[in-house]
N, C-alpha and C positions, 0 to 999 in steps of 0.2 A: 508879351504884356495883357495881362486880362483886366478888362475894363467893364464896368455895369453900364450898360447904354439903356436910357428910359426911352421906350418908344411910345406914342401916343395915339390909342386905337380908338375908333369913333364906330360905334355900333347902331345901327338902324333897325330898330325894333317896330314890328308892324303890331298893333295893339288892336285885338276885336273887343267889341261890346256895345252899350246901347247908348244912343247918342240923346243926349238931355240938353236943354237950354236953360242957362240961367243967367239972365242980365248980361248974354254975350259972353260968358266966361266958361271954359271949360275946365270941369273940375275932374283930375285924375287922380283915382285912390291906388296905390301901389305898394308891394309888401315890403320893399327898401327904399330909400332915399336915392333917386337915379342920378343926383347930382354930387353923390359922393366919391371921391376919389381913392382907391384902393389898390395896391400894388399885389400882384398877383406872379405865380410862375406858369410858366407855358403858353398854351394857346389861349386867344381871347376866348371867353365863355359868353352863350346866349343868357340874358337874364329875362326872366318871365314877370310880366308886370299885370298885375290884376287891375281892372278898371271898372267904373260904375258909369262911363259915359261914352260917348261915341266913340268909335275907334278914331285913334291919332297916331302918328307918328312920334316916337320920344326916343331922343340921343343919349344914349348910354355912354359916357366917358370913362374909360380906365386908363391906368398907367401901367404897362407891363412891363417887367423886368427880363431883361435878354443878357445873356452872357454873350461878349463880343471876344473873341480871341485874337489877339495881335498876330499875323501869320510870320512874324518873325519869331516867335517862340517856338516853332516848330521847324524853321528853313534857315535861321541865322547860322553862319559858321564863323569860326574864330573866337573871340572872346564874347562874354555879354555886354559889358561895356565898351564906350566908345574911345575913353582915355582913362588912364590910371596915372594919377601923380603921386610919386613917394617922396615926400618931405621931411627932411631931418629935423626931429624933437628929441632932443636929449632927456627933457625933463617929464616924468611921467603924470605929474600932478598937473604941468602944463597942458598935458596931451587930454588929459581927463576932462580938463575946462573946455579945450577946443572941441572935443566931441559933444560936449554938452551944448555949445554955442553952436553948432554944425558946423565949423570951419574944418573940422576935419571929420571923415567917415568911420575910419579904422584905425586903430593905434596896432599895429602888428607885432609887437613886444609883450611880453608878460609885465605885469605891474605887483606890485604887493604894497603894504603898509597905508598909509591913508589915500593913495591914489585908488586903489583897490577898492577900499571901503565906499569912497564916492563913487565909483562906477556902479558898483553892486545895488547901491542905494538909488541910484538914479532911474528916474521915469524914461528916459530918452535912451538909455544905454543897455546893450545886453553884453554878457560876458560868457567866455567859454573857459573850463580849465585847462591847463597844458601841464602834463606829468613828465614832460622829457627835457627840463633844463635843471642843469645840477652844478653846484659851486665846487671851486677847488681854490687849494692854497697851493699855487706853482713854485717852486724852488729852483733857483738858478743852481745847478748843480757842477759848475766849473770852478775848477781851480784858476786862479787869477794870474793872468799871464805878469801881472806886475807882481813881484814878490812881496811888496811892502804893503799890500791890500791884502785882506783876510775873508774869506767867504766861508762862515761856519756850515752852509748847506750843501758844501760839497762832500759831506760828512753823512752817508746814508742812515746811521744810528740817529742822529741830531734830527733828520727830517721825520724819521719812524716817530722819534720821542715827541715830536710838535704834536701829534695824534693826542695826546694826553693832555696837552695845555688848551684844548679847544674843546669849550663847553657846547656840543651842537644840539642839544637840548634848548639851552638860551638862545641860541641863535634862530632855530626855527620856531619858537614861541614868542620870544620877545621883539627880536630884530625883524622878523617876518611875519609877527602876529598871527602866527599858527599856519601861515599858507607855505609851509615848508616842512619838510621830516628830515631827521638827521641820516646822513649818508657816510657810511665808512668805507665801503669797498667799489671796486669800479664797476661792477654790475649795476646796471641803472635799473631805476625803480619800475620804470616803463619799458620791463621786457618780460619775456616769459621766464628768464632762468632766475629772476627775483622768486619766483615761487619754487621753482625747482631746488635752487641752493639756499632757501629759508634757513635751514637748520645750520648751514655752515657760517652764513651771513650772520646770524644770531649770535654764534660763538666768537666770531670776529669783534663784533659789536659789545659784547660782555669783555673780551681781553683788551680793548682799546678805549674803554669807556673814561670818561672825563675823571683824570687826576692830577690836578696841578703839581703838586708834591712829587710823584713820580716823573712827570716832565722834568721839573728843575733838577731832580737827582740824575736822571741820565745825562741830560744836555750838560750839566756842570762837569759830570765826569770825562765826557767826550771834549767839550773844551778845553779841559786841561791838559787832555793829552796831546791835544793840538797845539799846545804851546800858550795858549790864552791865559790869561790871568785875572782874578776879580779884585780890583782896587777900590776901595772906599763905595762898594755896592756895585761899582760898573765893569764890565768885562773891556780888557785892555788886550792889545798884541804889539808886541814890542814897542810899548810905552805909549800907544795912541788907542783911544776907545775904539772899540767895534762897533761902526756905526752899520746899520742894515738900511739898505735904501728900498723903501717897500711901496711898490706900485700899485695904486688904488683905485679903482675904477668909481666915476661918480655918479652914473647915469642911475643906478639901481639901490638896491640894499646893501649890494658888495662894498659901498662907501662905510656903511655901519658896521660891516663884518671887518674889514679892513682895520677900521678906529679899534673895534674891539681885540683884534689879534694884535695889533701894535702894542696896546696899554699891557697885554700880557707879556708880550716881549720885553717892553720896559722895567715891568716889575720883575722880571728876571734878569735884570742888570744890562741889558743891550740899549743902546742909544738908537733910536728910529729916526729915520728921515722920511717923513710920510709925503708921497708925490702922488698928490690927488688929481687925475687928470681923466678925459674921456677916452673911449677905445682908440679914436686915430691918433690922438696926443700920444698914447703910450705905446701903440702897436710896433713903431721903428724899434723900441728898444727891446722887448721880448720876442716877438716874431722874427725880425730880419736882422738886430742887432748880434754882435759878435759877444756870446756871454763870458767868454776869457776877459774881456774888459772889465767886468765887474761894474758894470754900470746900474746894476741893478741885483736885488739879492731874492725879492719874494714878489708875487703878483697875486693879486685878487682873481684869478680866473673864473670863466664858467663855459660850459659845452651844451649844445643844443642837438638833440636827436631830431632827425629830419624825418623820421618813421617809427614805429613800433619795432623793437629790436626783440626779434623773434630767436637769434641764437648767440649774441654776445659777440660776433665774429671779431670786432674790433675792440672790445674792452681792454685786452692786454697791449696788443699789437700796435693800437695807436699812441697809447699813454707811456708804454715802457720800453718800446723798441725805436730803433731809427729807420724803420721800412716804410712810414707811412706819410709821414710829413717831412717834406725838406727845407726844414729850418735850423738853422745854428744850433739851436739849443738841443733838437731833437738830436743831431749829428753825434752828442755826445752820449746818448743813452747806451750802454752796454750792460744789457741784464745778465745776472747770472744764467749759465747755460741752462739750466732746468726752467727757469721760467722762461727763457728766449724758447726753448723748443716747445714749450706749453703753449705759448703766446702764438706760434707760428701753425701750430696744430688746430687751436681754436679759430684762427684766422680762414684756414683752409677747410675747416669741419673734417680734418683727417682723421676719422676714426671708423673703427669696425663695427663699433656697437653702442648703444647708449651706454652701457657700464663703463667702456673704455671712456667716452666722453666726459661722464661724471667724474672718473677719477684725475683727469687732466684738470678740471677745474677744480679740485679739491686740493690739487697741487698747486696750480696757478695763484690762488685766491689769497693764501697766506703769504706766498713769496712776493705778491705785489705789494703787500702790507710793509715788507721789510725794504724793498727797493724802491724807496719812497720818493719817487720824482715830484710826487704831489700828494697832499691830504685831500682827501674828501671832505665836504662839509654837510652840506645840505642838497636835499632833492626839493624842487620846488614845487609847489601844487598851488601856482599862482594864476591869476586869470588874463586873457586876452579881451580888451574890451572893442565893442565897434556899437555905433548907432542902432537902433531898431529897424531901420528901413532897409538894413544890408544884410545880404544872404551870403553864406561862404561856407565850403566845407572845410573844417578844421581837423587836423590829426590829432588822436589821442597823445600822443608823445610829443609831436614837431609844432603842434598848435597851428598857427598861420605862417609864421615867417620861415618854418621850417618844412612846412608842409608841399610836396611837389605838387598837388593837385588844386592850390590855393586859386592860381589865375585861370583855372580850366572851371571855376564854379562862383566865382565872386561878381556879385551884380547887385542892383537895387531890385528889393523882391518884387515890386510891383510896376517894374519899369525895365524896357529893354534898352539898351543904349544909355547914354548919360556919362558924366566923368566923374569920377570918385577921388577923394584925398585920401592918402594912406600914410600913417605916421610910422617914423622909424627913429631909433637913436641915432643912427650914424647911416650914411649913404655913400658909396664909392669909398670906403675905407682903406682899401688895398688894391694894387693892380689887379685887372682882368685879364688874365691868361690861363692856358689850358695846363700848364705842369708846374707853375709855382706861384700861381695866382691866390686871390684872396680866398680865405677858408671861413670869413666872417660869415655869420648867418644872416647878418642885414644884406652884404652884397650877394651870398647866394640867393636871396629871396627875389632879387632882381632876376640873377641867372635863370631861376628854376620859372619865374614869370613869363621869361619870354621864350622858354626851351620846351622841349619834347622827350618823351624817354620809349625806349623800346616796350619796357615793362615798368608799371607804377607800383606803388606799395598801397594796398587796403588801409586807409586811415585808422581804421578799428582793430583790424587784426594784425597787420604787417605782411600778409600774403601777398604775392606779386598778382596785378591783374594787368591785363590787355593794355597797352598803349598802342604803338606804331606795329607790333608784332600782330601777325595774324593767328599764328598758333606754334607749338613747338613739340619735340619728341626729346624723352629723356631716356637713354638705355644705361642701367646702372649696374655695378657689379654685383652680384648674387651676396646677401646677407647685410648689405650697408643698410641701415635704419632711416629710408624716405619713405614718405608717402603722398599722395596727391590727393586735393580735395576739389580741384576746378577741371572742367571739361576741356579747357584749351590747351593742355597740356597732356601728351600720353606717356605713361611712365611704363617701362618694361625692365626686368631682369635679364641678365646672362652671366654664365661662369666667368667669363673673361672679355673686357673690352679692350678691344687691339687697336694700337693707332696704325693707320694704313702708310706705307712706305712715301706715298706721294702727298701726305700732310706737310703743311708748311711747319716746321718745328724751330727753326731758327733764323738767323740774318746775316748776311755777308756785308757789314757796313762798307766796305772799301768798293765792292763792285755793286751794291746796293740792288741785292736780289735776295730773296727767301732762300733758306735750307732746307730741304725736305727732311722727313723723318729718316729716310736712308742716307741722307748725308751726316745728319747728326747724331744718330746712335748706330753703337755697333752690333745692336741685337733688335730683335723685334720688340716694341714699346706695349705696355698695358697701362690703362688708365681706370680711374675710379668711374669716370661716367663719359659719355659722349652726348653732347648736346645739340640737337639739330633745331634751328629756327628758321620759319618761314615768314617773310615779308608779302603783302600783298602784290598781286600779279601788277596793280595799276599804280603802284608807289611811286614810280618815277614820273609817271603824268600827273600826280595829285600832290605830292609832297614837294614843297619849294623851300630854300632860303629865303631869309628875308630880304636878300637883294633880288630875288627873283629867279633865281639859278636853279634848276630842279635837282633834287636829290640823285644821287647815282653811287654806284659801287664804289667809285672811287674814294668816297667819303668815309667807306668802312675799311677799305684797304688802308688808307691813310691811317688810321686808328691803330691798324695791327703793324702796321711799318714803327711808328713811333714809340709804341711799346717796348720794342727791342732797341731802336736806334739810340735815342738821346743819353742811354746810360752806357753806351758801349765805347770805348775809348779810342776806336778807329772811327768813330763818325764826326763829321764836321761839327754838328751841334752837341758835342759830348758835353757833359754838366755832371761834374762828380757827386754833386747833390742828389741826382737822379739816380745813383749806381743802386742805392739800398731798394728803391721803388723797382727797379728792374730786376732786382735778384727776388725780390719778394712775387713778382709775377712769374719768374721763371720756376719757381718752387713749387708750383701747381700746375703750370700749364704744360701740356704735353705737344698739342698740334691743333690746328686749324685748316678748314678747306672750305674754299667756295663751291658748294656743289652746284649750284646753278646762277648765274648772273643775273639771268630776267625770265622769270620772277627770282629774286634774290633769296638764295637758301645757304646758309651757312653752318656748317658743322665743326664742332670744337671739342676736342679731348681734355680733360682735366682730371687733377686730383684733387680739386676743389669742390666739396660736396656741401650738402644743406639737410636739413631734416625734412625740408619741404621742396616738392618738386619745383613749386612755382618759384622759388627764390635760388634755384640753381641753373637755371636758364642763362646761356650765354649770349647777349644779344648782339654785342660790337656795334650797337647804336652810337654814332658819333658825338654823343654827348656824355652817357655814360661810360664812355671808353676813356674819358679825359677825367683827370681828378678835380678839376677846380672851374672849368667854363666848356662850353659847347666850341665846335670848330668845324667848317666845311675845310675841303682839302684845299681851297684856294687861299683864303685868309692864312690857313695854316702855313701854306707855302711861304707867303709874304712874311709871316713872323719868322720862319726858319730861315729866311734869307738875312733878315736883320740880324738874327741870332748869328749865324755863321760869318758875318760881315763885321761884328763887333758894335752894331749899332745899340744893342742892347741884350740882356739874358733873361731867359725865362726865370731863375731860381734867386732868392736874395743873395744866397752862399755867391754864385758866380756874378752877379751884378757887382757886389763888393768886391771881391777878389780882384774883378777888371777896372773897377772904378768907373761903371757905366750903369745906366739906368735900367731898371727892372721893366720887360716887356709888359704894356698896357695897351689893350685894345681900344679902349674909351676916353683915354685922357692923358695929358703931359706930353713932354719930350718925344714918346714915342710914336706920335702920331706924324710928325714930320718924318721919322725913320721909314714907317709903314707907307707913308704916301710917296717918298724917294724909291723904296722896294717895288711897288706896285707899279711904279711907272717904267722901271727897268723888266720887272716880270711880263709885263703886257709887250713891250717891244720885242722880246725874245720868244713870246709864247711859250712861257716857261712852263715847264713839267717837273716838280719836284720827285727825286729816286727816280729818273726816268726810265731807267732798265726795267723797273717792275711797275710803276705806276703808267706808263704810257701803253700798256695794254688795256687800261680803263679810261685813258683820257686821249683825244686828239689835239692837235696844236688848235685848231677851231674850236674845241671846248674849252681850252684854257683860255684863250681870246677872250671868248664871249662871257666866260666866268668873271675874269679881271677886268672886263668893261663895266660888268653888272656891279661889282664891289667898287668900284672908283664912282660910278654913279651913286650908289647907296652913301659913300664916304661924302660926297659933294652936299647930299641933302641932308644927311644928320649929324655929319661931324665926327663919325667914329667908324670903327671897322668891327664891331661886334655885331653877328648875325646868327642867327638859328632858326628854328622849324616851328616854334610854338604858336599860341592863338594871339600873342602880341609881339609887335617889335620894339625896339629900343629906339625910340625916336627924338628923346633928348637927353643929354648928357650936363649936369651942372655941379660939377664937384664942388668949387667954391661955395655957392648957394647951398648945397646939399640935396639937390632934387634930381630925380630920374623921371623921365615922363615914358610911357608904354602906352601903344596905341594899338588899336585891334588890325588885325592883319587878317584881313576878309578872304585871302586866298587859302587860308588854313582849310584841310579837308574835312575835318570833325564838326559837327554840329555841337553849337554851343552848350546844347543839354546832355551831352555824352556821359557826363560825370555827376549828373544832378539828383541823382538816386540814393546816394548814400546818408544813411539815416544816423540819428544820434548814438554814441557807444552805448550798449547795455553794459555799463559798470557796474559790478555788483557792490552793493551797498551792504555791509555786514555790522551786526549788533550781537553780543554774546550776553546772556544772561545766565545765571547760576549762583550756588550757594557763594556767600563771602566768607564762610569758615565752614573750611573742611575737617572733619576728624581723621586722624591718621589712623589708616587701618580699615576704612570704610570706603565704599563704591561712593563716587561724585561724578554727578551728571551735569553737564551744562548744555544749553541750547544755544543754537547758533541761527539766527534769523537772516536771512538773504533775501534783499530785495531789490526790484530793478525798476525805474520808471514807477515809483510809488504804488508797486504790487509784487507779490511773491515773486522769485526767480524760479524758472520751472525747474524740475530736478533733471529732465532731459538736455538742458541746456548747460548744466555744471559738470565739468570732466573731473574737478576732484575737489573735496575738503579736507585738509589735513591740520594737525594740531601739534603744538610743542609745548611743553611746560618747563620753565626754568625758576629755579631755585633763588633765594636771596642773595647769594654769591654770583648769579648770573650764568651760572653752569644750567645745561638742560639735564633735568632728570626724566622726562618721559616725552614720546612722539607715537602719532599714531593717525589714523584716517578716522573722521567722521563718517557718521550713517544718515543716510536720507530719511527722514520722516514723513514729510510731504513738500508738495512745492514751497519753497520760500523757508522750510525749516529743517534742520540737519541736528544732530546730537554727539557730542564728545563726551565717551564714558571713560573714567580714569577707574580701573579696578581696584579692588581692596590690596592687591599685593604692590599695586604701583605707590597708592598713598601710603602705604604702609613702609614703604623706602623713602618716603620724603622727611626731611628734617622739620622741625618745628619752627615756622616763621613766615614770611611773605614769599608770596609765588605770584607769577604771571604765566596765563595761558594765552598763546599768539595762536591765531587761526589765518591759515592762507586758502584762499578761494580762487580756485582756477577755472575761468568759464570758457565754453567753447565759442563765444561770440566776440570776445574780447581778449587781447593776448596780455594786456597788464592784470595781475592777480589783485584780489580784494584781501587787505591785510587788516587786522584789528586785534585788540587786545584785553584781557578782561584779568584783574588782580584779585585774588583772595589769598586768606592766611591759613596754614594748617597747623592744627594744635591737637592734643592727646584727647 
């Protein structure tokens, strides 16, 4: 905390001169008024005083401004704040009113419409633009188990045709008041690939542009082919109206989007039941419910990026295959073989060259539009509001709620400590557990707030930056297109990357031991890369779980074991819903070896690559290793016991099949199961997977850890522990509150991640002729600014352009040339304009910066005439 301290300084100035008496009064003539108080910087100065009388002492008073630095600014560990209270506030307008009144300090969700207008206009509120949120129309693609029910969206051609029924420009401009842009494909706007594949994306936008009549034509043909009939303007099936159950979220603009789409469907002849509810109310239906029951048909979904997407690894895998999310609806996803193969290649970055990568994307993009598990609607450019006295690092894509660094940087700007109130639309929406727990961005914000990572993501570029990891080495097969721009990772290339025979490459679930590469493979294996990660020598002494247990190698080994075990039918914890997750892991994994236990050094061989070395490092940190939450080996052991003994299950599928609760570390009936299993584990000094894990854990270690966990649960009422700068000290699901308290034992200074600057996002404007003569050269000036000044040419990677004719087809593309800082030029040669038809055209410009991963996009319309 920096405060200005005012110090009063008295100066005794000896004044020399000639003494003169006049009625007993001494007259002093000075060059300035000595009783004046003046603020000065630095050391007190001596003031010369001229007198015409006898020498006297004159006291000169000055006030000197001195900067006093709170020692905690440089010494405080853990979080900047003492307490963070996260409260449920589903209404964005109410949230802005609470911010204005000072009842809330930050609203961590994005806002639009009137709420955004009020926040931007407020003198007490600042806002940050978030680019990583996008809306979808999610389809239930199931065939109904009850044959009397009819689900049109089991037909992919109908789902694909719904693209034509949605006027995305209307949604972006009218419903979002301009705080969104149309989105057609799975590629995120907040991604590097939005610039790389701008041409292909624009062509798909033209193909699927709003055309209501075309939507009606296709849907009519498909409905009739499925046996439905139009009777008096209404679709019927077996004599009954075709009623669509439309789940519509109420907390944000999706209420309006849902209403608009419902009206479009009603105009087509469907009967629509609008189920307007909050996230927590609808989640049991579309996330964990059985889709074949046909309790719903459509849902106004939305997804949030948690970091800049540099490679779109999950863009196809997560939304079109069953290998990422262990949810009942996703289990039905069975994409065409060509899309399935492309999705896996993109996910694992399984390419020999950039050209091969580009071809895979060009294959996958149109196929994903046809295999329409969802239709994308808009990408939001909405704002996140917080009061002026709040300082926090926001992620260009993830904003605050999706940013891994939010709790590492949030503070009051002029104060160390204090309590801050943060609002979210929902809190504790779904259970917290590592394998099938909540994927809601609101719940994940809490999880990220108390967690740590081996490697974080730069909030402006998406490149990996150091967390708990000290350094890393990557050895990559010759020819693979990987580069490094950070000094903490060493990148080298070799003709062949061989997997050693003693690396762990498989798992024997019955005997609970790892299988070596020599056991698993019949011949020597090679991999795309070898990742070697080094943890600090003092990690076991400085990093502790929130129950006080020092971190150990066993926490890392547990993550390795469970990656194999839970999806293996021979496991006592087998979960069929986790089989695709295991298969996805094994599709690229080749082997792992602990090269050193203390200090911890882990080597991993894998076929999963990355264009960036920083993002290819395999950390095995026991938070990133799990999909949905952090876990230490000992609270994981208690969960595994509860699952094996039938007390609860990790995934919604297994819980529903066995009619038991889903595992939840923070609330609900699971707490009783966890308490009971913890008592038994303590009494037994239980070591899970003992044939392997007992090499890293003694019985005494186990007892100490279980005692620590029991004491933590006694104090705070739950079993969720992590290693971050705050711990979860209060869980109030009914009230919708989570309390995070500073963890003073955290090893990092609170200031560690304080240096991230605002993103240097390119702001682009195009100027040129409104009318271009066919057959003549035409030049367009492209002005690129950053922070109200010209964008340096050296910081621009590329400026490309595309020209589209009136029918939406691309007629030209090329690369603009730099003129000077902030000014580029795109020139259409005479032969290009000579081939253009008469009519309206559009010039699209894509600016790719070296400083931020999101490209700048802009357009300019002009006409061509003879």
